[in-house]
C-alpha positions in Angstrom: -0.2 -0.2 -0.3 1.3 3.3 -0.8 -1.4 5.4 0.7 -0.4 8.0 3.2 -2.4 9.8 5.6 -1.6 13.6 6.4 -3.3 15.0 9.6 -4.0 18.8 8.7 -5.2 20.4 11.6 -7.4 23.3 10.8 -7.9 26.8 12.9 -11.5 28.4 12.9 -13.9 29.3 15.3 -14.5 25.8 15.6 -11.1 24.5 15.6 -11.2 20.8 14.0 -8.9 18.4 12.9 -9.3 16.5 9.8 -7.7 13.5 8.3 -6.8 14.1 4.3 -5.9 10.6 2.7 -2.9 11.2 -0.1 -1.8 9.1 -2.8 1.6 8.9 -3.4 2.0 10.4 -6.8 3.2 7.6 -9.3 6.0 9.5 -10.2 7.9 9.1 -7.1 7.3 5.0 -7.8 8.5 4.8 -11.0 11.3 6.9 -10.3 12.5 4.5 -7.0 12.0 1.7 -9.7 13.5 3.2 -12.7 15.6 6.2 -11.5 18.8 5.0 -12.7 17.9 4.9 -16.1 17.3 8.8 -15.4 20.1 11.4 -17.2 21.4 14.0 -14.3 22.2 17.4 -15.5 20.2 17.3 -18.5 19.6 20.3 -19.3 23.9 20.7 -18.5 23.6 19.0 -21.8 20.9 20.9 -23.4 22.6 24.1 -23.1 26.2 23.0 -23.7 24.2 21.8 -27.1 23.2 25.1 -27.7 25.9 26.7 -26.7 28.0 24.7 -29.6 25.5 25.4 -32.0 25.2 29.1 -31.3 29.5 28.7 -31.6 29.2 26.6 -35.1 26.8 29.0 -36.6 29.0 31.9 -36.0 32.3 30.3 -37.1 30.2 28.5 -40.3 28.9 31.6 -41.5 31.9 33.8 -40.9 34.3 30.8 -42.9 31.9 29.2 -45.1 28.3 30.7 -45.3 26.8 28.1 -43.9 24.2 28.0 -40.8 24.2 24.9 -39.1 20.7 25.5 -37.5 19.5 25.4 -40.7 20.4 21.6 -40.7 18.9 21.2 -37.4 15.4 22.7 -37.2 11.9 20.5 -37.2 11.6 19.3 -41.2 8.6 17.2 -42.0 10.1 16.9 -45.6 13.5 16.4 -44.7 12.6 14.3 -42.1 10.8 12.1 -44.4 13.7 12.1 -47.1 15.7 10.6 -44.3 16.9 13.3 -42.1 15.7 11.9 -39.1 18.3 13.9 -36.7 15.6 16.4 -36.9 13.5 14.8 -34.7 15.1 15.6 -31.9 17.8 18.1 -32.9 15.6 21.1 -32.7 16.3 21.5 -28.8 19.8 22.7 -28.9 18.8 25.6 -31.1 19.5 27.9 -29.6 17.0 30.9 -28.9 18.5 33.6 -30.5 21.4 35.0 -32.5 22.5 38.2 -29.8 25.5 37.3 -27.8 24.3 39.0 -24.7 20.8 37.6 -25.4 21.9 34.1 -25.5 24.4 34.5 -22.3 21.4 35.9 -20.3 19.0 32.5 -21.9 21.1 30.4 -21.9 22.4 30.8 -18.0 18.4 31.2 -17.2 17.9 27.8 -19.1 20.3 25.9 -17.2 19.2 28.0 -13.8 15.7 26.3 -14.2 16.9 23.1 -15.4 19.5 22.9 -12.7 16.6 24.1 -9.9 13.8 21.9 -11.1 16.1 18.6 -11.2 17.0 19.7 -7.4 13.4 20.1 -6.4 12.2 16.8 -8.2 15.3 14.3 -8.7 16.5 13.7 -12.0 14.0 11.4 -13.0 10.8 13.4 -12.4 12.5 16.4 -14.5 13.8 13.6 -17.5 10.2 12.8 -17.6 8.7 16.6 -17.4 11.0 17.7 -20.3 11.2 14.4 -22.4 7.4 14.5 -22.4 7.3 17.4 -23.4 9.4 17.1 -26.4 7.9 14.0 -27.7 4.5 16.3 -27.6 6.4 18.8 -29.6 7.6 16.3 -31.8 4.2 14.6 -31.8 2.3 17.8 -33.0 5.2 18.8 -35.4 4.7 15.6 -37.1 1.0 16.1 -37.7 1.0 19.9 -38.5 4.7 20.0 -40.3 5.7 22.9 -37.5 7.9 22.4 -34.0 10.0 24.5 -31.8 11.6 24.4 -28.8 10.0 27.8 -28.1 7.3 26.5 -26.2 8.9 24.1 -24.4 11.6 26.6 -23.1 8.5 28.6 -22.0 6.5 26.1 -20.6 9.8 24.8 -18.5 9.8 28.6 -17.2 6.2 28.2 -15.8 7.1 25.0 -14.0 9.8 26.7 -11.9 7.2 30.0 -11.6 4.8 27.8 -9.9 7.4 25.9 -7.8 9.9 29.1 -7.0 7.3 32.1 -7.4 9.3 34.3 -4.9 12.6 33.8 -6.7 14.3 37.0 -8.2 16.2 37.3 -11.0 18.0 40.4 -12.2 16.9 40.4 -15.7 19.0 42.2 -18.3 22.1 42.5 -15.4 20.2 45.2 -13.5 16.4 44.7 -12.8 15.7 42.8 -10.3 12.2 41.0 -10.6 10.6 38.3 -9.0 9.8 35.2 -11.4 6.2 35.0 -10.7 6.0 38.3 -12.6 7.2 37.1 -15.7 5.0 34.3 -15.7 2.6 36.7 -16.0 3.7 37.9 -19.1 4.5 34.5 -19.9 1.0 33.5 -19.7 0.0 36.8 -21.7 2.2 35.7 -24.1 1.0 32.3 -24.6 -2.6 33.5 -24.5 -2.1 36.1 -27.3 -0.1 34.2 -29.5 -2.8 31.2 -29.0 -5.6 33.5 -29.9 -3.5 35.0 -33.2 -1.8 31.6 -34.5 -2.6 29.5 -37.3 -3.8 25.9 -36.1 -0.7 24.6 -36.1 0.5 27.0 -34.1 -2.1 26.1 -31.4 -1.6 22.4 -31.5 1.9 23.3 -30.9 1.2 25.6 -27.8 -1.3 23.1 -26.3 1.1 20.0 -27.0 3.2 22.3 -24.5 0.8 23.3 -22.1 -0.4 19.9 -21.4 2.9 18.8 -19.8 1.9 21.6 -17.5 -1.5 20.6 -16.8 0.3 16.5 -16.6 2.5 17.8 -13.9 0.8 20.8 -11.8 -3.0 20.0 -12.0 -3.6 19.7 -8.3 -1.8 23.1 -7.9 -3.8 24.3 -10.5 -6.9 23.3 -9.0 -6.4 24.4 -5.7 -4.9 28.1 -6.7 -8.2 28.3 -8.3 -10.4 27.4 -5.3 -8.4 29.7 -3.6 -8.7 32.5 -5.7 -12.6 32.4 -5.2 -12.5 31.8 -2.0 -10.9 35.0 -1.0 -13.4 36.5 -3.8 -16.2 34.9 -1.4 -14.9 35.9 1.9 -14.0 39.4 0.7 -17.5 39.6 -0.7 -19.0 38.4 2.7 -16.7 40.5 4.8 -18.3 43.7 3.2 -21.8 42.1 3.6 -21.0 41.9 7.5 -19.8 45.1 7.5 -22.6 47.1 6.0 -25.0 45.1 8.1 -23.1 45.6 11.4 -23.0 49.5 10.2 -19.4 49.8 11.3 -18.1 51.5 8.4 -21.0 54.4 9.3 -19.8 54.3 12.4 -16.6 54.6 11.8 -17.2 57.7 9.6 -19.2 59.3 12.0 -16.0 59.1 14.6 -13.9 60.6 11.9 -16.5 63.9 11.4 -16.4 64.4 15.3 -12.5 64.0 15.2 -12.5 66.9 12.2 -14.9 69.2 14.1 -12.7 68.8 17.7 
């Protein structure tokens, strides 16, 4: 039996104690059994691959006018022609061509990946990232379009859900909490989904399914707490209005003004 029981004490007007049954997450069981097959420091490998491709692009473009990234992008016609490495090589295509941006982006990828692996363990992080890759590949085979952009954006959302108050220095001089960048990320994904073609919509959906799969409990709890806060606020305002406390408070302020 993998069921454990967690006692949660709720302090309210009646001070009651409840027992919550918690089913051990199945990924933990798989990790105990197959964790030895996990790839440690997976994000280090991906960041190294992106760095190599970026430097190779610079060197080859300058010397021979060849762009290595063009041979790594996800292209269904090329894949069906026998270039099977494109099924996975798109993962290590760097996110830009600016040296300053690449330094910031690759450092942030490393920070997110290493933090998630330290929190979850190598096996669970492997499952998270590789599941995202598989979803991106499947959607790409259907639509002919696949990119690592949405994959890494969803990794950022996972990082923000686990470490919302972590501070980073944006552009090396603007301190900001990760959760605020996550709001921008969500807004970007929503706008991209609204204005994207059906191929883009499928690519975004495939990436977000990974977040839903890993964080559905947290998402449901967040929605529940959000509506609970709104309900409690409405109840509190009604209580104040019914007791006349607000009116009495205004009278006391007016009396002090006269004095």
